[in-house]
VEXFIBA-130361 format. One record per residue: residue number from 1; residue in three letters; x, y, z of N, C-alpha, C in turn. Coordinates in steps of 0.02 Angstrom, whole numbers, always signed. Example, Ala and Ser with C-alpha at 12.3 -4.5 7.8 and 13.67 -1.06 7.14 Angstrom:
2
(1,"ala",(+660,-284,+390),(+615,-225,+390),(+660,-165,+390))
(2,"ser",(+642,-112,+354),(+684,-53,+357),(+645,+2,+394))
//
This chain:
100
(1,"met",(+6430,+4341,+5975),(+6389,+4324,+5919),(+6319,+4354,+5928))
(2,"lys",(+6293,+4382,+5875),(+6228,+4415,+5877),(+6172,+4364,+5869))
(3,"asp",(+6123,+4367,+5915),(+6065,+4323,+5909),(+6024,+4342,+5848))
(4,"arg",(+6002,+4293,+5812),(+5964,+4304,+5751),(+5891,+4290,+5765))
(5,"gln",(+5848,+4337,+5744),(+5776,+4328,+5753),(+5751,+4273,+5706))
(6,"leu",(+5703,+4236,+5729),(+5673,+4184,+5688),(+5614,+4209,+5648))
(7,"ala",(+5590,+4269,+5663),(+5531,+4296,+5628),(+5540,+4370,+5613))
(8,"his",(+5510,+4391,+5560),(+5500,+4462,+5544),(+5447,+4465,+5490))
(9,"ala",(+5420,+4524,+5477),(+5369,+4533,+5427),(+5386,+4595,+5385))
(10,"thr",(+5368,+4592,+5322),(+5382,+4646,+5275),(+5320,+4662,+5235))
(11,"phe",(+5306,+4726,+5226),(+5252,+4749,+5183),(+5284,+4788,+5127))
(12,"tyr",(+5266,+4772,+5066),(+5294,+4810,+5010),(+5243,+4819,+4956))
(13,"ile",(+5253,+4872,+4917),(+5214,+4886,+4857),(+5266,+4896,+4803))
(14,"ser",(+5253,+4868,+4744),(+5302,+4875,+4690),(+5267,+4882,+4623))
(15,"gly",(+5303,+4909,+4576),(+5278,+4916,+4508),(+5315,+4971,+4471))
(16,"asp",(+5309,+4970,+4406),(+5345,+5018,+4364),(+5323,+5090,+4377))
(17,"ser",(+5259,+5101,+4392),(+5234,+5170,+4400),(+5234,+5194,+4473))
(18,"leu",(+5263,+5156,+4518),(+5261,+5173,+4589),(+5297,+5239,+4603))
(19,"glu",(+5264,+5282,+4642),(+5293,+5344,+4666),(+5299,+5340,+4742))
(20,"pro",(+5359,+5330,+4768),(+5367,+5321,+4840),(+5336,+5377,+4882))
(21,"ala",(+5340,+5439,+4860),(+5313,+5495,+4900),(+5237,+5487,+4911))
(22,"phe",(+5202,+5461,+4861),(+5130,+5451,+4868),(+5116,+5402,+4925))
(23,"trp",(+5152,+5346,+4927),(+5140,+5295,+4977),(+5163,+5316,+5046))
(24,"ser",(+5215,+5355,+5050),(+5236,+5382,+5115),(+5182,+5428,+5143))
(25,"ala",(+5152,+5469,+5100),(+5098,+5513,+5122),(+5035,+5472,+5137))
(26,"tyr",(+5020,+5423,+5096),(+4960,+5382,+5106),(+4961,+5348,+5175))
(27,"phe",(+5017,+5317,+5192),(+5022,+5282,+5256),(+5048,+5327,+5312))
(28,"asn",(+5072,+5388,+5295),(+5102,+5433,+5343),(+5161,+5399,+5379))
(29,"val",(+5202,+5365,+5339),(+5259,+5326,+5365),(+5316,+5333,+5315))
(30,"gln",(+5376,+5340,+5340),(+5435,+5338,+5297),(+5456,+5265,+5290))
(31,"pro",(+5467,+5242,+5229),(+5484,+5172,+5218),(+5557,+5157,+5235))
(32,"asp",(+5571,+5093,+5242),(+5640,+5070,+5250),(+5677,+5075,+5183))
(33,"val",(+5641,+5062,+5129),(+5668,+5064,+5061),(+5618,+5099,+5016))
(34,"ala",(+5643,+5146,+4976),(+5601,+5181,+4927),(+5641,+5186,+4862))
(35,"ile",(+5613,+5158,+4809),(+5647,+5159,+4744),(+5597,+5181,+4691))
(36,"thr",(+5619,+5228,+4649),(+5580,+5248,+4591),(+5615,+5219,+4530))
(37,"lys",(+5577,+5186,+4488),(+5606,+5155,+4428),(+5644,+5207,+4387))
(38,"gly",(+5705,+5189,+4368),(+5747,+5232,+4326),(+5786,+5285,+4363))
(39,"gln",(+5778,+5288,+4430),(+5813,+5338,+4470),(+5863,+5305,+4517))
(40,"pro",(+5918,+5340,+4532),(+5964,+5313,+4583),(+5929,+5311,+4650))
(41,"phe",(+5952,+5269,+4695),(+5921,+5262,+4760),(+5974,+5244,+4812))
(42,"ile",(+5955,+5248,+4875),(+5999,+5229,+4929),(+5986,+5156,+4946))
(43,"thr",(+6038,+5115,+4946),(+6031,+5044,+4961),(+6017,+5034,+5035))
(44,"pro",(+5994,+4974,+5055),(+5982,+4961,+5127),(+6045,+4971,+5170))
(45,"ser",(+6104,+4965,+5140),(+6166,+4976,+5179),(+6182,+5050,+5186))
(46,"gly",(+6142,+5093,+5154),(+6152,+5165,+5160),(+6195,+5196,+5105))
(47,"arg",(+6213,+5156,+5057),(+6256,+5180,+5002),(+6213,+5197,+4941))
(48,"pro",(+6237,+5244,+4899),(+6201,+5257,+4836),(+6206,+5197,+4790))
(49,"ser",(+6152,+5184,+4753),(+6152,+5129,+4706),(+6199,+5144,+4648))
(50,"arg",(+6226,+5091,+4619),(+6270,+5100,+4561),(+6230,+5105,+4496))
(51,"val",(+6170,+5077,+4496),(+6127,+5078,+4437),(+6058,+5105,+4458))
(52,"pro",(+6020,+5133,+4411),(+5954,+5158,+4429),(+5907,+5099,+4447))
(53,"gly",(+5854,+5115,+4483),(+5806,+5064,+4503),(+5774,+5031,+4442))
(54,"arg",(+5769,+4965,+4445),(+5738,+4927,+4390),(+5662,+4924,+4397))
(55,"ile",(+5638,+4936,+4458),(+5566,+4936,+4471),(+5554,+4982,+4531))
(56,"gly",(+5495,+5010,+4535),(+5478,+5050,+4592),(+5463,+5006,+4653))
(57,"leu",(+5484,+5028,+4712),(+5473,+4987,+4772),(+5464,+5033,+4832))
(58,"trp",(+5414,+5017,+4873),(+5404,+5050,+4938),(+5398,+4994,+4988))
(59,"arg",(+5444,+4993,+5038),(+5448,+4936,+5084),(+5458,+4959,+5156))
(60,"ile",(+5422,+4925,+5201),(+5432,+4935,+5272),(+5433,+4866,+5305))
(61,"gly",(+5478,+4856,+5351),(+5484,+4792,+5385),(+5485,+4800,+5461))
(62,"ser",(+5478,+4744,+5494),(+5475,+4743,+5567),(+5541,+4722,+5600))
(63,"glu",(+5589,+4700,+5560),(+5648,+4669,+5589),(+5687,+4712,+5638))
(64,"val",(+5689,+4778,+5628),(+5725,+4822,+5673),(+5682,+4844,+5732))
(65,"ala",(+5618,+4854,+5720),(+5573,+4882,+5771),(+5547,+4831,+5821))
(66,"val",(+5545,+4768,+5802),(+5515,+4717,+5845),(+5567,+4663,+5860))
(67,"arg",(+5576,+4648,+5924),(+5622,+4595,+5944),(+5581,+4537,+5970))
(68,"ser",(+5566,+4490,+5926),(+5528,+4431,+5945),(+5539,+4376,+5894))
(69,"asn",(+5539,+4314,+5918),(+5543,+4257,+5873),(+5474,+4232,+5852))
(70,"ser",(+5423,+4264,+5878),(+5354,+4248,+5860),(+5331,+4296,+5805))
(71,"leu",(+5294,+4271,+5756),(+5272,+4311,+5700),(+5218,+4362,+5719))
(72,"glu",(+5176,+4345,+5766),(+5119,+4387,+5783),(+5138,+4459,+5801))
(73,"pro",(+5188,+4472,+5843),(+5205,+4542,+5858),(+5230,+4581,+5796))
(74,"his",(+5263,+4546,+5751),(+5286,+4578,+5689),(+5228,+4599,+5645))
(75,"leu",(+5179,+4555,+5638),(+5120,+4571,+5598),(+5080,+4627,+5631))
(76,"arg",(+5072,+4624,+5697),(+5036,+4676,+5734),(+5070,+4743,+5724))
(77,"tyr",(+5136,+4745,+5726),(+5173,+4807,+5715),(+5156,+4837,+5647))
(78,"leu",(+5158,+4797,+5594),(+5143,+4823,+5527),(+5071,+4847,+5522))
(79,"val",(+5025,+4808,+5548),(+4954,+4827,+5546),(+4944,+4895,+5581))
(80,"glu",(+4973,+4903,+5640),(+4966,+4966,+5677),(+5003,+5023,+5644))
(81,"arg",(+5064,+5011,+5623),(+5106,+5063,+5592),(+5076,+5090,+5528))
(82,"leu",(+5046,+5046,+5488),(+5018,+5065,+5424),(+4944,+5082,+5427))
(83,"gly",(+4913,+5071,+5484),(+4841,+5086,+5490),(+4798,+5039,+5449))
(84,"leu",(+4818,+4977,+5446),(+4781,+4927,+5406),(+4721,+4900,+5445))
(85,"pro",(+4669,+4880,+5412),(+4658,+4882,+5340),(+4637,+4952,+5316))
(86,"cys",(+4652,+4967,+5254),(+4633,+5029,+5221),(+4581,+5012,+5168))
(87,"ala",(+4523,+5043,+5174),(+4467,+5026,+5130),(+4482,+5035,+5056))
(88,"asp",(+4522,+5085,+5038),(+4533,+5100,+4968),(+4599,+5073,+4940))
(89,"leu",(+4638,+5038,+4980),(+4704,+5015,+4959),(+4700,+4969,+4898))
(90,"arg",(+4657,+4919,+4900),(+4652,+4872,+4845),(+4635,+4908,+4779))
(91,"gln",(+4590,+4956,+4782),(+4570,+4992,+4722),(+4626,+5036,+4695))
(92,"ile",(+4662,+5069,+4740),(+4718,+5111,+4718),(+4771,+5068,+4683))
(93,"leu",(+4786,+5010,+4712),(+4835,+4965,+4681),(+4811,+4943,+4612))
(94,"ala",(+4747,+4926,+4606),(+4720,+4904,+4541),(+4722,+4961,+4490))
(95,"asp",(+4704,+5021,+4512),(+4702,+5078,+4466),(+4771,+5099,+4442))
(96,"thr",(+4822,+5087,+4482),(+4890,+5109,+4463),(+4932,+5052,+4435))
(97,"gly",(+4905,+4991,+4434),(+4943,+4935,+4407),(+4999,+4911,+4453))
(98,"leu",(+4993,+4925,+4517),(+5044,+4905,+4565),(+5023,+4842,+4599))
(99,"arg",(+5071,+4810,+4635),(+5055,+4749,+4672),(+5083,+4754,+4742))
(100,"gln",(+5054,+4715,+4784),(+5074,+4715,+4854),(+5097,+4646,+4873))
//
């Protein structure tokens, strides 16, 4: 039986106008999930989606990279991996109508 982690952390940005390539370049990170609204995408299981994306999504999580039942290492991983805080992030989200 596989041990299940009690903690993980996820950072995501979503919205109708989201362009995953922009956010991958902005953070210099490839996401776990990237969806462009109206386009087919690869599901987390690695299969092509049956329907186009209903909303744009850029997501990265700690569940695979960090093995800990404590939340702190998961949050630290995301902060370091994404280079947070980013001074202009809040403004870019507001200007593009996206949410985090």
